[in-house]
LUMZAFI-632313 format. One record per residue (C-alpha): residue number from 1; residue in one letter; x, y, z. Coordinates in steps of 0.02 Angstrom, whole numbers, plus 50000, padded with zeros to 5 digits. Layout:
+-----+---------+-------+-------+-------+
! num ! residuo !     x !     y !     z !
+-----+---------+-------+-------+-------+
! NUM !       A !     X !     Y !     Z !
...
+-----+---------+-------+-------+-------+
//
This chain:
+-----+---------+-------+-------+-------+
! num ! residuo !     x !     y !     z !
+-----+---------+-------+-------+-------+
!   1 !       M ! 51146 ! 49663 ! 56578 !
!   2 !       E ! 51312 ! 49738 ! 56590 !
!   3 !       K ! 51351 ! 49876 ! 56465 !
!   4 !       T ! 51516 ! 49855 ! 56373 !
!   5 !       E ! 51609 ! 50010 ! 56329 !
!   6 !       L ! 51729 ! 50019 ! 56185 !
!   7 !       E ! 51903 ! 50069 ! 56208 !
!   8 !       P ! 51967 ! 50222 ! 56117 !
!   9 !       K ! 52076 ! 50112 ! 56011 !
!  10 !       E ! 51930 ! 50010 ! 55957 !
!  11 !       L ! 51831 ! 50167 ! 55922 !
!  12 !       L ! 51968 ! 50228 ! 55808 !
!  13 !       G ! 51968 ! 50062 ! 55711 !
!  14 !       F ! 51781 ! 50067 ! 55691 !
!  15 !       A ! 51784 ! 50244 ! 55625 !
!  16 !       S ! 51919 ! 50196 ! 55506 !
!  17 !       K ! 51819 ! 50048 ! 55446 !
!  18 !       R ! 51666 ! 50157 ! 55430 !
!  19 !       E ! 51757 ! 50285 ! 55327 !
!  20 !       E ! 51833 ! 50150 ! 55220 !
!  21 !       F ! 51659 ! 50079 ! 55189 !
!  22 !       F ! 51587 ! 50248 ! 55142 !
!  23 !       E ! 51736 ! 50284 ! 55033 !
!  24 !       T ! 51718 ! 50118 ! 54944 !
!  25 !       F ! 51530 ! 50140 ! 54929 !
!  26 !       F ! 51540 ! 50314 ! 54857 !
!  27 !       R ! 51685 ! 50268 ! 54743 !
!  28 !       K ! 51588 ! 50122 ! 54674 !
!  29 !       G ! 51433 ! 50229 ! 54663 !
!  30 !       A ! 51533 ! 50359 ! 54567 !
!  31 !       E ! 51605 ! 50225 ! 54455 !
!  32 !       F ! 51432 ! 50153 ! 54428 !
!  33 !       A ! 51365 ! 50326 ! 54393 !
!  34 !       N ! 51507 ! 50356 ! 54269 !
!  35 !       E ! 51468 ! 50191 ! 54185 !
!  36 !       L ! 51285 ! 50239 ! 54176 !
!  37 !       L ! 51331 ! 50407 ! 54103 !
!  38 !       K ! 51442 ! 50321 ! 53974 !
!  39 !       E ! 51305 ! 50198 ! 53930 !
!  40 !       L ! 51182 ! 50343 ! 53919 !
!  41 !       E ! 51300 ! 50434 ! 53802 !
!  42 !       T ! 51319 ! 50277 ! 53699 !
!  43 !       L ! 51131 ! 50257 ! 53692 !
!  44 !       R ! 51111 ! 50438 ! 53643 !
!  45 !       H ! 51241 ! 50414 ! 53506 !
!  46 !       D ! 51156 ! 50254 ! 53447 !
!  47 !       T ! 50988 ! 50342 ! 53454 !
!  48 !       A ! 51057 ! 50483 ! 53348 !
!  49 !       L ! 51126 ! 50358 ! 53223 !
!  50 !       L ! 50960 ! 50266 ! 53219 !
!  51 !       T ! 50870 ! 50431 ! 53194 !
!  52 !       E ! 50984 ! 50476 ! 53048 !
!  53 !       E ! 50964 ! 50302 ! 52975 !
!  54 !       N ! 50776 ! 50315 ! 52997 !
!  55 !       V ! 50775 ! 50483 ! 52907 !
!  56 !       S ! 50884 ! 50410 ! 52770 !
!  57 !       L ! 50768 ! 50261 ! 52755 !
!  58 !       R ! 50618 ! 50375 ! 52747 !
!  59 !       H ! 50701 ! 50475 ! 52607 !
!  60 !       Q ! 50748 ! 50315 ! 52519 !
!  61 !       L ! 50571 ! 50249 ! 52534 !
!  62 !       A ! 50505 ! 50413 ! 52467 !
!  63 !       S ! 50631 ! 50403 ! 52325 !
!  64 !       D ! 50583 ! 50221 ! 52291 !
!  65 !       D ! 50399 ! 50272 ! 52286 !
!  66 !       A ! 50443 ! 50410 ! 52164 !
!  67 !       I ! 50541 ! 50285 ! 52058 !
!  68 !       R ! 50396 ! 50162 ! 52063 !
!  69 !       D ! 50276 ! 50300 ! 52013 !
!  70 !       L ! 50396 ! 50352 ! 51875 !
!  71 !       L ! 50411 ! 50172 ! 51815 !
!  72 !       K ! 50222 ! 50156 ! 51814 !
!  73 !       K ! 50209 ! 50318 ! 51715 !
!  74 !       I ! 50341 ! 50258 ! 51592 !
!  75 !       E ! 50248 ! 50093 ! 51573 !
!  76 !       S ! 50086 ! 50187 ! 51543 !
!  77 !       L ! 50171 ! 50299 ! 51414 !
!  78 !       E ! 50248 ! 50147 ! 51328 !
!  79 !       S ! 50075 ! 50068 ! 51318 !
!  80 !       E ! 50005 ! 50229 ! 51247 !
!  81 !       K ! 50147 ! 50239 ! 51123 !
!  82 !       H ! 50115 ! 50060 ! 51069 !
!  83 !       K ! 49930 ! 50097 ! 51044 !
!  84 !       M ! 49971 ! 50255 ! 50946 !
!  85 !       R ! 50095 ! 50159 ! 50839 !
!  86 !       E ! 49961 ! 50029 ! 50801 !
!  87 !       H ! 49839 ! 50169 ! 50762 !
!  88 !       I ! 49965 ! 50251 ! 50646 !
!  89 !       Q ! 50001 ! 50085 ! 50561 !
!  90 !       N ! 49815 ! 50053 ! 50538 !
!  91 !       A ! 49792 ! 50229 ! 50472 !
!  92 !       A ! 49939 ! 50205 ! 50354 !
!  93 !       A ! 49865 ! 50040 ! 50293 !
!  94 !       R ! 49696 ! 50124 ! 50265 !
!  95 !       T ! 49782 ! 50269 ! 50177 !
!  96 !       E ! 49876 ! 50147 ! 50067 !
!  97 !       D ! 49714 ! 50055 ! 50031 !
!  98 !       Y ! 49627 ! 50218 ! 49988 !
!  99 !       A ! 49774 ! 50269 ! 49879 !
! 100 !       G ! 49764 ! 50101 ! 49789 !
! 101 !       R ! 49578 ! 50121 ! 49763 !
! 102 !       Y ! 49601 ! 50300 ! 49706 !
! 103 !       A ! 49735 ! 50245 ! 49582 !
! 104 !       E ! 49620 ! 50107 ! 49521 !
! 105 !       V ! 49476 ! 50229 ! 49499 !
! 106 !       E ! 49594 ! 50348 ! 49411 !
! 107 !       R ! 49646 ! 50209 ! 49291 !
! 108 !       E ! 49465 ! 50164 ! 49259 !
! 109 !       L ! 49421 ! 50346 ! 49226 !
! 110 !       D ! 49571 ! 50361 ! 49112 !
! 111 !       T ! 49516 ! 50204 ! 49021 !
! 112 !       M ! 49339 ! 50271 ! 49003 !
! 113 !       A ! 49406 ! 50437 ! 48941 !
! 114 !       N ! 49514 ! 50348 ! 48812 !
! 115 !       L ! 49371 ! 50240 ! 48755 !
! 116 !       Y ! 49258 ! 50393 ! 48742 !
! 117 !       V ! 49389 ! 50484 ! 48638 !
! 118 !       A ! 49406 ! 50331 ! 48527 !
! 119 !       L ! 49217 ! 50320 ! 48500 !
! 120 !       Y ! 49203 ! 50506 ! 48467 !
! 121 !       Q ! 49345 ! 50505 ! 48342 !
! 122 !       L ! 49279 ! 50351 ! 48252 !
! 123 !       H ! 49107 ! 50426 ! 48226 !
! 124 !       S ! 49160 ! 50606 ! 48198 !
! 125 !       T ! 49191 ! 50581 ! 48011 !
! 126 !       L ! 49102 ! 50495 ! 47869 !
! 127 !       S ! 49251 ! 50488 ! 47751 !
! 128 !       P ! 49320 ! 50310 ! 47725 !
! 129 !       E ! 49499 ! 50374 ! 47716 !
! 130 !       E ! 49477 ! 50477 ! 47874 !
! 131 !       V ! 49398 ! 50331 ! 47967 !
! 132 !       L ! 49546 ! 50220 ! 47923 !
! 133 !       G ! 49663 ! 50361 ! 47977 !
! 134 !       V ! 49572 ! 50374 ! 48145 !
! 135 !       I ! 49588 ! 50185 ! 48171 !
! 136 !       E ! 49773 ! 50203 ! 48134 !
! 137 !       Q ! 49793 ! 50340 ! 48265 !
! 138 !       L ! 49695 ! 50240 ! 48394 !
! 139 !       L ! 49799 ! 50083 ! 48369 !
! 140 !       A ! 49962 ! 50180 ! 48377 !
! 141 !       Q ! 49917 ! 50290 ! 48525 !
! 142 !       F ! 49810 ! 50177 ! 48635 !
! 143 !       I ! 49880 ! 50005 ! 48593 !
! 144 !       G ! 50059 ! 50050 ! 48549 !
! 145 !       A ! 50047 ! 49954 ! 48385 !
! 146 !       G ! 50201 ! 49989 ! 48280 !
! 147 !       S ! 50139 ! 49894 ! 48127 !
! 148 !       F ! 49967 ! 49829 ! 48078 !
! 149 !       V ! 49851 ! 49794 ! 47932 !
! 150 !       I ! 49666 ! 49828 ! 47912 !
! 151 !       Y ! 49584 ! 49694 ! 47803 !
! 152 !       L ! 49409 ! 49710 ! 47731 !
! 153 !       R ! 49299 ! 49570 ! 47669 !
! 154 !       S ! 49276 ! 49543 ! 47482 !
! 155 !       D ! 49146 ! 49425 ! 47409 !
! 156 !       D ! 49209 ! 49427 ! 47230 !
! 157 !       G ! 49229 ! 49237 ! 47220 !
! 158 !       D ! 49146 ! 49083 ! 47289 !
! 159 !       V ! 49239 ! 49098 ! 47456 !
! 160 !       P ! 49255 ! 49267 ! 47542 !
! 161 !       V ! 49431 ! 49337 ! 47552 !
! 162 !       L ! 49513 ! 49473 ! 47654 !
! 163 !       K ! 49602 ! 49614 ! 47562 !
! 164 !       P ! 49718 ! 49741 ! 47645 !
! 165 !       V ! 49648 ! 49917 ! 47630 !
! 166 !       H ! 49764 ! 50005 ! 47753 !
! 167 !       A ! 49941 ! 49955 ! 47804 !
! 168 !       Y ! 50045 ! 50041 ! 47937 !
! 169 !       H ! 50233 ! 50009 ! 47927 !
! 170 !       C ! 50207 ! 49846 ! 47833 !
! 171 !       E ! 50179 ! 49894 ! 47652 !
! 172 !       E ! 50238 ! 49722 ! 47593 !
! 173 !       V ! 50061 ! 49655 ! 47620 !
! 174 !       T ! 49993 ! 49766 ! 47481 !
! 175 !       G ! 49904 ! 49660 ! 47349 !
! 176 !       T ! 49896 ! 49503 ! 47457 !
! 177 !       R ! 49737 ! 49406 ! 47495 !
! 178 !       I ! 49689 ! 49293 ! 47639 !
! 179 !       R ! 49557 ! 49160 ! 47615 !
! 180 !       W ! 49413 ! 49149 ! 47738 !
! 181 !       G ! 49461 ! 49036 ! 47883 !
! 182 !       E ! 49643 ! 49024 ! 47828 !
! 183 !       G ! 49777 ! 49060 ! 47959 !
! 184 !       P ! 49749 ! 49162 ! 48117 !
! 185 !       I ! 49680 ! 49312 ! 48019 !
! 186 !       G ! 49558 ! 49209 ! 47915 !
! 187 !       E ! 49508 ! 49109 ! 48069 !
! 188 !       A ! 49471 ! 49269 ! 48168 !
! 189 !       A ! 49358 ! 49324 ! 48023 !
! 190 !       S ! 49263 ! 49160 ! 48016 !
! 191 !       T ! 49245 ! 49134 ! 48205 !
! 192 !       Q ! 49226 ! 49318 ! 48253 !
! 193 !       V ! 49341 ! 49283 ! 48402 !
! 194 !       H ! 49489 ! 49392 ! 48451 !
! 195 !       S ! 49656 ! 49303 ! 48452 !
! 196 !       V ! 49812 ! 49360 ! 48545 !
! 197 !       A ! 49987 ! 49287 ! 48537 !
! 198 !       D ! 50129 ! 49301 ! 48662 !
! 199 !       P ! 50260 ! 49418 ! 48583 !
! 200 !       A ! 50400 ! 49313 ! 48660 !
! 201 !       L ! 50333 ! 49148 ! 48589 !
! 202 !       G ! 50251 ! 49205 ! 48428 !
! 203 !       E ! 50317 ! 49151 ! 48259 !
! 204 !       A ! 50408 ! 49278 ! 48152 !
! 205 !       G ! 50285 ! 49369 ! 48039 !
! 206 !       A ! 50133 ! 49299 ! 48131 !
! 207 !       P ! 50009 ! 49429 ! 48196 !
! 208 !       L ! 50016 ! 49472 ! 48381 !
! 209 !       A ! 49830 ! 49504 ! 48384 !
! 210 !       C ! 49683 ! 49482 ! 48265 !
! 211 !       V ! 49528 ! 49589 ! 48297 !
! 212 !       P ! 49374 ! 49544 ! 48193 !
! 213 !       M ! 49264 ! 49692 ! 48146 !
! 214 !       V ! 49084 ! 49636 ! 48161 !
! 215 !       L ! 48922 ! 49728 ! 48117 !
! 216 !       R ! 48749 ! 49651 ! 48143 !
! 217 !       G ! 48825 ! 49476 ! 48158 !
! 218 !       E ! 48928 ! 49490 ! 47998 !
! 219 !       T ! 49117 ! 49504 ! 47991 !
! 220 !       I ! 49165 ! 49648 ! 47877 !
! 221 !       G ! 49352 ! 49637 ! 47907 !
! 222 !       V ! 49497 ! 49603 ! 48026 !
! 223 !       I ! 49628 ! 49713 ! 48107 !
! 224 !       A ! 49794 ! 49619 ! 48117 !
! 225 !       I ! 49925 ! 49691 ! 48235 !
! 226 !       L ! 50097 ! 49633 ! 48180 !
! 227 !       G ! 50217 ! 49726 ! 48296 !
! 228 !       F ! 50238 ! 49848 ! 48441 !
! 229 !       F ! 50331 ! 50010 ! 48462 !
! 230 !       E ! 50494 ! 49992 ! 48560 !
! 231 !       Q ! 50417 ! 50052 ! 48724 !
! 232 !       K ! 50278 ! 49921 ! 48713 !
! 233 !       Q ! 50321 ! 49746 ! 48771 !
! 234 !       S ! 50155 ! 49655 ! 48786 !
! 235 !       F ! 49967 ! 49678 ! 48792 !
! 236 !       V ! 49883 ! 49740 ! 48952 !
! 237 !       D ! 49705 ! 49720 ! 49016 !
! 238 !       I ! 49643 ! 49884 ! 48944 !
! 239 !       D ! 49699 ! 49828 ! 48770 !
! 240 !       F ! 49571 ! 49688 ! 48770 !
! 241 !       D ! 49431 ! 49808 ! 48818 !
! 242 !       F ! 49489 ! 49920 ! 48678 !
! 243 !       F ! 49487 ! 49774 ! 48555 !
! 244 !       K ! 49305 ! 49737 ! 48596 !
! 245 !       L ! 49256 ! 49919 ! 48570 !
! 246 !       L ! 49360 ! 49938 ! 48413 !
! 247 !       G ! 49291 ! 49778 ! 48336 !
! 248 !       V ! 49111 ! 49843 ! 48345 !
! 249 !       H ! 49128 ! 50030 ! 48318 !
! 250 !       S ! 49261 ! 50025 ! 48183 !
! 251 !       A ! 49146 ! 49910 ! 48084 !
! 252 !       S ! 48998 ! 50030 ! 48096 !
! 253 !       A ! 49110 ! 50180 ! 48058 !
! 254 !       I ! 49184 ! 50097 ! 47903 !
! 255 !       V ! 49014 ! 50039 ! 47838 !
! 256 !       G ! 48936 ! 50209 ! 47874 !
! 257 !       S ! 49075 ! 50303 ! 47786 !
! 258 !       G ! 49065 ! 50183 ! 47638 !
! 259 !       L ! 48877 ! 50209 ! 47620 !
! 260 !       M ! 48898 ! 50397 ! 47631 !
! 261 !       A ! 49034 ! 50391 ! 47499 !
! 262 !       R ! 48921 ! 50293 ! 47380 !
! 263 !       A ! 48779 ! 50415 ! 47413 !
! 264 !       G ! 48887 ! 50558 ! 47357 !
! 265 !       D ! 48905 ! 50632 ! 47531 !
! 266 !       I ! 48727 ! 50700 ! 47525 !
! 267 !       S ! 48630 ! 50700 ! 47686 !
! 268 !       P ! 48450 ! 50638 ! 47666 !
! 269 !       G ! 48300 ! 50745 ! 47713 !
! 270 !       L ! 48218 ! 50730 ! 47882 !
! 271 !       E ! 48073 ! 50631 ! 47807 !
! 272 !       S ! 48189 ! 50485 ! 47770 !
! 273 !       Y ! 48220 ! 50447 ! 47955 !
! 274 !       K ! 48109 ! 50309 ! 48022 !
! 275 !       Y ! 48068 ! 50390 ! 48189 !
! 276 !       L ! 47981 ! 50539 ! 48106 !
+-----+---------+-------+-------+-------+
//
């Protein structure tokens, strides 16, 4: 085979082509490398941004967890507050109930004390005038009676009558008589039943209350309450308890004082008492 030799001119063209190829190759390689470097820088920048965003998100998540924990704590405290409020309300209701009961017990004790004082005063004297004076004080102080009459039974005629023996702020009844079973006063004597009228509906001059005084099944008289003091408007529950007590014990006190007066206020010897 015959070897072909290149002419110098051709050699120069080939070298030029070769250099042009290398120049183009390296230029494009450099451009490609620059592009890679730019992309790498962009990636680094994006990575940095993502890192910052990740850190921010982590902080936000931590903050959200703290807020959630705080909200749970607040909810727990609200529930506790609600329970405490209910407990306080229940305690207040119990306290109010205890206060009401205490006030009721106080009223009952006050009532018992008043009744005890009334009994003691009624039986502390054996003078008829003093007994009537004690009944007057009891009616004025405990009932608030501004005017009343104490009638005692008299059997002078065929039909028993009631005669006034003590009048308080109603002296016009002096000398009057009430037949047995006549009117509210006479009816209270015959039936031995207390009668009470409504002050707002009662007739003028009619008694507001009639209290029969009964001893051993016999009516010895009637207390007729005709009016109240200004501060008294109507009867209350304790008044009716007082009427029951007064009806029995005033009768025994009046009869006892009357017997003592007829005996000349002389106490009998010990041998006269049945239990000895």
